[in-house]
Structures are given as structure tokens and as C-alpha cells.
N, CA, C and O atoms as a GROMACS GRO file, in nm:
protein
  352
    1MET      N    1   1.330  -2.114   0.722
    1MET     CA    2   1.336  -1.943   0.698
    1MET      C    3   1.331  -1.897   0.815
    1MET      O    4   1.443  -1.848   0.826
    2SER      N    5   1.273  -1.877   0.921
    2SER     CA    6   1.266  -1.838   1.072
    2SER      C    7   1.365  -1.882   1.174
    2SER      O    8   1.345  -1.871   1.295
    3GLY      N    9   1.481  -1.935   1.117
    3GLY     CA   10   1.551  -2.004   1.207
    3GLY      C   11   1.607  -1.897   1.319
    3GLY      O   12   1.620  -1.776   1.302
    4GLU      N   13   1.631  -1.954   1.408
    4GLU     CA   14   1.642  -1.855   1.546
    4GLU      C   15   1.820  -1.816   1.559
    4GLU      O   16   1.874  -1.719   1.613
    5PHE      N   17   1.886  -1.946   1.477
    5PHE     CA   18   2.023  -1.908   1.537
    5PHE      C   19   2.086  -1.896   1.366
    5PHE      O   20   2.176  -1.816   1.339
    6ASN      N   21   2.025  -1.983   1.265
    6ASN     CA   22   2.101  -1.969   1.170
    6ASN      C   23   2.012  -1.956   1.002
    6ASN      O   24   2.057  -1.962   0.888
    7GLY      N   25   1.895  -1.940   1.045
    7GLY     CA   26   1.787  -1.914   0.980
    7GLY      C   27   1.811  -1.741   0.919
    7GLY      O   28   1.888  -1.654   0.958
    8LEU      N   29   1.715  -1.741   0.817
    8LEU     CA   30   1.717  -1.605   0.746
    8LEU      C   31   1.688  -1.474   0.806
    8LEU      O   32   1.727  -1.363   0.770
    9GLN      N   33   1.593  -1.517   0.930
    9GLN     CA   34   1.581  -1.449   1.025
    9GLN      C   35   1.674  -1.381   1.130
    9GLN      O   36   1.658  -1.274   1.188
   10ALA      N   37   1.771  -1.468   1.140
   10ALA     CA   38   1.917  -1.456   1.207
   10ALA      C   39   1.984  -1.350   1.154
   10ALA      O   40   2.053  -1.264   1.210
   11LEU      N   41   1.943  -1.376   0.986
   11LEU     CA   42   2.094  -1.312   0.927
   11LEU      C   43   2.034  -1.189   0.944
   11LEU      O   44   2.091  -1.097   1.003
   12ILE      N   45   1.920  -1.179   0.897
   12ILE     CA   46   1.842  -1.039   0.850
   12ILE      C   47   1.853  -0.959   1.008
   12ILE      O   48   1.890  -0.842   0.999
   13LEU      N   49   1.828  -1.002   1.127
   13LEU     CA   50   1.847  -0.938   1.279
   13LEU      C   51   1.990  -0.920   1.281
   13LEU      O   52   2.031  -0.818   1.336
   14ASN      N   53   2.068  -0.995   1.234
   14ASN     CA   54   2.231  -0.937   1.244
   14ASN      C   55   2.244  -0.834   1.178
   14ASN      O   56   2.339  -0.766   1.213
   15ASN      N   57   2.174  -0.789   1.082
   15ASN     CA   58   2.247  -0.680   0.975
   15ASN      C   59   2.133  -0.578   1.004
   15ASN      O   60   2.130  -0.472   0.941
   16CYS      N   61   2.054  -0.602   1.084
   16CYS     CA   62   1.941  -0.459   1.144
   16CYS      C   63   1.890  -0.531   1.222
   16CYS      O   64   1.833  -0.640   1.222
   17GLN      N   65   1.926  -0.436   1.309
   17GLN     CA   66   1.860  -0.508   1.507
   17GLN      C   67   1.689  -0.422   1.508
   17GLN      O   68   1.606  -0.452   1.594
   18TYR      N   69   1.664  -0.331   1.415
   18TYR     CA   70   1.522  -0.310   1.412
   18TYR      C   71   1.444  -0.372   1.316
   18TYR      O   72   1.338  -0.319   1.282
   19ALA      N   73   1.477  -0.462   1.275
   19ALA     CA   74   1.376  -0.575   1.158
   19ALA      C   75   1.273  -0.640   1.263
   19ALA      O   76   1.289  -0.653   1.384
   20TYR      N   77   1.177  -0.670   1.195
   20TYR     CA   78   1.120  -0.791   1.317
   20TYR      C   79   1.043  -0.860   1.196
   20TYR      O   80   1.004  -0.809   1.091
   21TYR      N   81   1.032  -1.023   1.252
   21TYR     CA   82   0.978  -1.120   1.182
   21TYR      C   83   0.818  -1.113   1.203
   21TYR      O   84   0.759  -1.052   1.292
   22VAL      N   85   0.760  -1.198   1.092
   22VAL     CA   86   0.607  -1.188   1.065
   22VAL      C   87   0.618  -1.341   1.049
   22VAL      O   88   0.712  -1.404   1.002
   23HIS      N   89   0.475  -1.395   1.109
   23HIS     CA   90   0.504  -1.548   1.144
   23HIS      C   91   0.427  -1.558   0.979
   23HIS      O   92   0.375  -1.465   0.917
   24CYS      N   93   0.438  -1.671   0.947
   24CYS     CA   94   0.376  -1.693   0.799
   24CYS      C   95   0.210  -1.707   0.790
   24CYS      O   96   0.141  -1.712   0.688
   25PHE      N   97   0.171  -1.711   0.911
   25PHE     CA   98   0.052  -1.703   0.936
   25PHE      C   99  -0.069  -1.535   0.878
   25PHE      O  100  -0.186  -1.531   0.841
   26ALA      N  101   0.034  -1.429   0.896
   26ALA     CA  102   0.000  -1.314   0.833
   26ALA      C  103  -0.004  -1.326   0.686
   26ALA      O  104  -0.093  -1.261   0.631
   27HIS      N  105   0.090  -1.409   0.597
   27HIS     CA  106   0.127  -1.456   0.456
   27HIS      C  107  -0.027  -1.530   0.413
   27HIS      O  108  -0.097  -1.494   0.318
   28ARG      N  109  -0.056  -1.636   0.507
   28ARG     CA  110  -0.174  -1.738   0.509
   28ARG      C  111  -0.339  -1.620   0.506
   28ARG      O  112  -0.439  -1.629   0.435
   29LEU      N  113  -0.310  -1.539   0.592
   29LEU     CA  114  -0.452  -1.452   0.652
   29LEU      C  115  -0.445  -1.367   0.496
   29LEU      O  116  -0.556  -1.354   0.444
   30GLN      N  117  -0.335  -1.312   0.422
   30GLN     CA  118  -0.371  -1.205   0.297
   30GLN      C  119  -0.408  -1.305   0.194
   30GLN      O  120  -0.504  -1.275   0.124
   31LEU      N  121  -0.349  -1.418   0.172
   31LEU     CA  122  -0.404  -1.543   0.077
   31LEU      C  123  -0.535  -1.538   0.090
   31LEU      O  124  -0.604  -1.475   0.010
   32ALA      N  125  -0.574  -1.591   0.172
   32ALA     CA  126  -0.755  -1.630   0.190
   32ALA      C  127  -0.815  -1.469   0.225
   32ALA      O  128  -0.937  -1.482   0.234
   33LEU      N  129  -0.786  -1.358   0.244
   33LEU     CA  130  -0.821  -1.253   0.211
   33LEU      C  131  -0.852  -1.206   0.036
   33LEU      O  132  -0.957  -1.213  -0.028
   34VAL      N  133  -0.759  -1.173   0.007
   34VAL     CA  134  -0.749  -1.203  -0.160
   34VAL      C  135  -0.827  -1.307  -0.208
   34VAL      O  136  -0.898  -1.294  -0.308
   35ALA      N  137  -0.815  -1.431  -0.129
   35ALA     CA  138  -0.917  -1.532  -0.235
   35ALA      C  139  -1.077  -1.488  -0.206
   35ALA      O  140  -1.148  -1.472  -0.305
   36ALA      N  141  -1.134  -1.469  -0.074
   36ALA     CA  142  -1.224  -1.407  -0.059
   36ALA      C  143  -1.276  -1.291  -0.113
   36ALA      O  144  -1.393  -1.260  -0.096
   37ALA      N  145  -1.192  -1.220  -0.180
   37ALA     CA  146  -1.252  -1.076  -0.247
   37ALA      C  147  -1.238  -1.103  -0.360
   37ALA      O  148  -1.246  -0.993  -0.416
   38ARG      N  149  -1.220  -1.195  -0.452
   38ARG     CA  150  -1.213  -1.207  -0.550
   38ARG      C  151  -1.375  -1.282  -0.610
   38ARG      O  152  -1.436  -1.288  -0.717
   39GLU      N  153  -1.397  -1.339  -0.446
   39GLU     CA  154  -1.531  -1.371  -0.493
   39GLU      C  155  -1.644  -1.301  -0.493
   39GLU      O  156  -1.750  -1.353  -0.528
   40VAL      N  157  -1.632  -1.149  -0.446
   40VAL     CA  158  -1.700  -1.062  -0.442
   40VAL      C  159  -1.703  -0.979  -0.550
   40VAL      O  160  -1.603  -0.908  -0.547
   41VAL      N  161  -1.769  -0.955  -0.639
   41VAL     CA  162  -1.791  -0.884  -0.808
   41VAL      C  163  -1.692  -0.745  -0.767
   41VAL      O  164  -1.579  -0.709  -0.797
   42GLU      N  165  -1.802  -0.693  -0.682
   42GLU     CA  166  -1.786  -0.509  -0.622
   42GLU      C  167  -1.606  -0.504  -0.596
   42GLU      O  168  -1.523  -0.433  -0.652
   43VAL      N  169  -1.591  -0.596  -0.503
   43VAL     CA  170  -1.426  -0.561  -0.452
   43VAL      C  171  -1.328  -0.593  -0.508
   43VAL      O  172  -1.220  -0.540  -0.480
   44HIS      N  173  -1.342  -0.716  -0.629
   44HIS     CA  174  -1.275  -0.759  -0.682
   44HIS      C  175  -1.215  -0.650  -0.814
   44HIS      O  176  -1.101  -0.646  -0.860
   45GLN      N  177  -1.331  -0.572  -0.852
   45GLN     CA  178  -1.342  -0.456  -0.960
   45GLN      C  179  -1.292  -0.358  -0.871
   45GLN      O  180  -1.207  -0.300  -0.938
   46PHE      N  181  -1.296  -0.307  -0.764
   46PHE     CA  182  -1.231  -0.184  -0.673
   46PHE      C  183  -1.096  -0.240  -0.691
   46PHE      O  184  -1.033  -0.165  -0.764
   47PHE      N  185  -1.026  -0.341  -0.654
   47PHE     CA  186  -0.898  -0.367  -0.639
   47PHE      C  187  -0.876  -0.342  -0.797
   47PHE      O  188  -0.837  -0.226  -0.814
   48LYS      N  189  -0.887  -0.415  -0.919
   48LYS     CA  190  -0.879  -0.452  -1.041
   48LYS      C  191  -0.843  -0.314  -1.088
   48LYS      O  192  -0.735  -0.287  -1.139
   49ASP      N  193  -0.962  -0.210  -1.063
   49ASP     CA  194  -0.940  -0.087  -1.139
   49ASP      C  195  -0.856   0.010  -1.012
   49ASP      O  196  -0.863   0.131  -1.035
   50LEU      N  197  -0.789  -0.022  -0.899
   50LEU     CA  198  -0.716   0.066  -0.823
   50LEU      C  199  -0.530   0.013  -0.875
   50LEU      O  200  -0.417   0.058  -0.858
   51SER      N  201  -0.580  -0.076  -0.926
   51SER     CA  202  -0.447  -0.152  -0.937
   51SER      C  203  -0.411  -0.088  -1.086
   51SER      O  204  -0.295  -0.057  -1.112
   52ASP      N  205  -0.500  -0.074  -1.164
   52ASP     CA  206  -0.475   0.012  -1.315
   52ASP      C  207  -0.463   0.120  -1.289
   52ASP      O  208  -0.372   0.167  -1.356
   53ILE      N  209  -0.531   0.229  -1.189
   53ILE     CA  210  -0.481   0.324  -1.153
   53ILE      C  211  -0.341   0.340  -1.106
   53ILE      O  212  -0.270   0.427  -1.157
   54VAL      N  213  -0.309   0.285  -1.042
   54VAL     CA  214  -0.176   0.313  -0.966
   54VAL      C  215  -0.063   0.269  -1.122
   54VAL      O  216   0.013   0.355  -1.166
   55ASN      N  217  -0.068   0.153  -1.175
   55ASN     CA  218   0.012   0.103  -1.277
   55ASN      C  219   0.041   0.238  -1.401
   55ASN      O  220   0.150   0.268  -1.450
   56ILE      N  221  -0.089   0.300  -1.427
   56ILE     CA  222  -0.121   0.406  -1.513
   56ILE      C  223  -0.038   0.517  -1.504
   56ILE      O  224   0.024   0.580  -1.589
   57SER      N  225  -0.054   0.531  -1.341
   57SER     CA  226  -0.029   0.694  -1.317
   57SER      C  227   0.158   0.691  -1.253
   57SER      O  228   0.228   0.791  -1.236
   58SER      N  229   0.195   0.556  -1.232
   58SER     CA  230   0.334   0.569  -1.188
   58SER      C  231   0.437   0.518  -1.328
   58SER      O  232   0.560   0.505  -1.320
   59ALA      N  233   0.366   0.497  -1.439
   59ALA     CA  234   0.424   0.443  -1.579
   59ALA      C  235   0.522   0.514  -1.631
   59ALA      O  236   0.632   0.480  -1.674
   60SER      N  237   0.432   0.689  -1.614
   60SER     CA  238   0.538   0.828  -1.624
   60SER      C  239   0.564   0.917  -1.545
   60SER      O  240   0.476   0.947  -1.464
   61PHE      N  241   0.676   0.979  -1.542
   61PHE     CA  242   0.655   1.085  -1.441
   61PHE      C  243   0.538   1.196  -1.474
   61PHE      O  244   0.468   1.257  -1.393
   62LYS      N  245   0.539   1.203  -1.601
   62LYS     CA  246   0.468   1.328  -1.664
   62LYS      C  247   0.351   1.269  -1.572
   62LYS      O  248   0.370   1.308  -1.457
   63ARG      N  249   0.246   1.194  -1.580
   63ARG     CA  250   0.182   1.115  -1.541
   63ARG      C  251   0.154   1.181  -1.397
   63ARG      O  252   0.064   1.256  -1.360
   64HIS      N  253   0.258   1.131  -1.335
   64HIS     CA  254   0.260   1.144  -1.186
   64HIS      C  255   0.272   1.262  -1.159
   64HIS      O  256   0.189   1.301  -1.078
   65ASN      N  257   0.347   1.340  -1.197
   65ASN     CA  258   0.315   1.482  -1.152
   65ASN      C  259   0.214   1.535  -1.234
   65ASN      O  260   0.193   1.644  -1.180
   66GLU      N  261   0.137   1.526  -1.333
   66GLU     CA  262   0.029   1.598  -1.331
   66GLU      C  263  -0.070   1.530  -1.218
   66GLU      O  264  -0.158   1.609  -1.183
   67LEU      N  265  -0.077   1.407  -1.157
   67LEU     CA  266  -0.148   1.327  -1.045
   67LEU      C  267  -0.126   1.436  -0.917
   67LEU      O  268  -0.225   1.481  -0.861
   68GLN      N  269  -0.012   1.470  -0.882
   68GLN     CA  270   0.020   1.534  -0.796
   68GLN      C  271  -0.030   1.660  -0.791
   68GLN      O  272  -0.082   1.713  -0.692
   69LYS      N  273  -0.012   1.718  -0.921
   69LYS     CA  274  -0.072   1.863  -0.910
   69LYS      C  275  -0.219   1.909  -0.925
   69LYS      O  276  -0.250   2.027  -0.934
   70ALA      N  277  -0.317   1.797  -0.926
   70ALA     CA  278  -0.429   1.791  -0.929
   70ALA      C  279  -0.472   1.757  -0.782
   70ALA      O  280  -0.564   1.818  -0.728
   71GLN      N  281  -0.396   1.648  -0.716
   71GLN     CA  282  -0.408   1.640  -0.553
   71GLN      C  283  -0.403   1.761  -0.528
   71GLN      O  284  -0.512   1.816  -0.510
   72ALA      N  285  -0.269   1.850  -0.517
   72ALA     CA  286  -0.271   1.974  -0.430
   72ALA      C  287  -0.326   2.064  -0.454
   72ALA      O  288  -0.318   2.158  -0.376
   73ALA      N  289  -0.422   2.079  -0.598
   73ALA     CA  290  -0.507   2.144  -0.612
   73ALA      C  291  -0.652   2.110  -0.538
   73ALA      O  292  -0.735   2.185  -0.487
   74GLU      N  293  -0.649   1.982  -0.553
   74GLU     CA  294  -0.811   1.945  -0.436
   74GLU      C  295  -0.768   1.982  -0.320
   74GLU      O  296  -0.826   2.069  -0.255
   75ILE      N  297  -0.641   1.908  -0.271
   75ILE     CA  298  -0.650   1.976  -0.084
   75ILE      C  299  -0.634   2.131  -0.099
   75ILE      O  300  -0.664   2.197   0.000
   76THR      N  301  -0.586   2.203  -0.219
   76THR     CA  302  -0.636   2.329  -0.156
   76THR      C  303  -0.766   2.414  -0.175
   76THR      O  304  -0.786   2.521  -0.118
   77ARG      N  305  -0.861   2.345  -0.272
   77ARG     CA  306  -0.988   2.344  -0.278
   77ARG      C  307  -1.092   2.325  -0.141
   77ARG      O  308  -1.184   2.391  -0.093
   78LEU      N  309  -1.033   2.214  -0.112
   78LEU     CA  310  -1.103   2.169   0.024
   78LEU      C  311  -1.051   2.226   0.111
   78LEU      O  312  -1.106   2.194   0.216
   79VAL      N  313  -0.922   2.339   0.138
   79VAL     CA  314  -0.906   2.375   0.270
   79VAL      C  315  -0.957   2.535   0.263
   79VAL      O  316  -0.962   2.611   0.359
   80SER      N  317  -0.986   2.560   0.152
   80SER     CA  318  -1.024   2.712   0.100
   80SER      C  319  -1.187   2.699   0.172
   80SER      O  320  -1.222   2.787   0.251
   81ILE      N  321  -1.246   2.626   0.150
   81ILE     CA  322  -1.451   2.563   0.158
   81ILE      C  323  -1.430   2.516   0.295
   81ILE      O  324  -1.524   2.457   0.347
   82ASN      N  325  -1.317   2.534   0.366
   82ASN     CA  326  -1.320   2.451   0.519
   82ASN      C  327  -1.369   2.295   0.490
   82ASN      O  328  -1.452   2.243   0.565
   83GLU      N  329  -1.334   2.252   0.422
   83GLU     CA  330  -1.395   2.101   0.389
   83GLU      C  331  -1.287   1.963   0.428
   83GLU      O  332  -1.286   1.840   0.420
   84LEU      N  333  -1.208   2.069   0.470
   84LEU     CA  334  -1.024   1.989   0.516
   84LEU      C  335  -0.981   2.066   0.651
   84LEU      O  336  -0.969   2.186   0.674
   85ALA      N  337  -0.970   1.996   0.700
   85ALA     CA  338  -0.869   2.055   0.829
   85ALA      C  339  -0.745   2.037   0.841
   85ALA      O  340  -0.704   1.924   0.817
   86THR      N  341  -0.645   2.143   0.882
   86THR     CA  342  -0.525   2.170   0.846
   86THR      C  343  -0.459   2.122   0.947
   86THR      O  344  -0.377   2.031   0.929
   87GLY      N  345  -0.487   2.181   1.085
   87GLY     CA  346  -0.476   2.134   1.184
   87GLY      C  347  -0.344   2.262   1.258
   87GLY      O  348  -0.255   2.246   1.341
   88THR      N  349  -0.386   2.371   1.186
   88THR     CA  350  -0.295   2.508   1.248
   88THR      C  351  -0.384   2.573   1.305
   88THR      O  352  -0.356   2.678   1.362
   0.00000   0.00000   0.00000
């Protein structure tokens, strides 16, 4: 897949000059990290909960909009009590 002249890498680079190739080592590292994280119950539970939250909140536009409104309200609250810097 990563052939320099006629592999998938070359085909993608011909169509998009800004694309870059990541060696399969990055994928193997991700798989190793996932396997290691499953061994730690707290880490596994955190990512499971995070996945559930993302799935639930993105399942409908209404939930997504409610989440965005709640985030905006929380940011406004934090800015008003000087807990969050705005950069201005």
C-alpha cells in the first residue's frame, strides 16, 4: 500500500500534494496502547464512558444542540468569575 511509485501512497499524493504517509508503526503503537488500556480498569471504563457520551450526544441534533448550549453557558460562567482567560 505504501509503494513509492504505484502504490496507494503514490495515488493519494498525486491527487493531494499536502497528504502525508504514516508508517504502519503508528498503527501498531495505537493497537498496543488500546490493548494496554484495556488491562487498566479505570482507563478502560473512562474511554467506554467517553464513547457512550459521544454516541448519545451525536445521535440526534437536539441532544447535540443542548450540549452546545450547556457548553456555551459553562464557558460564559467561567469567564464571568475569571476562571477562564479569553485572551483579550
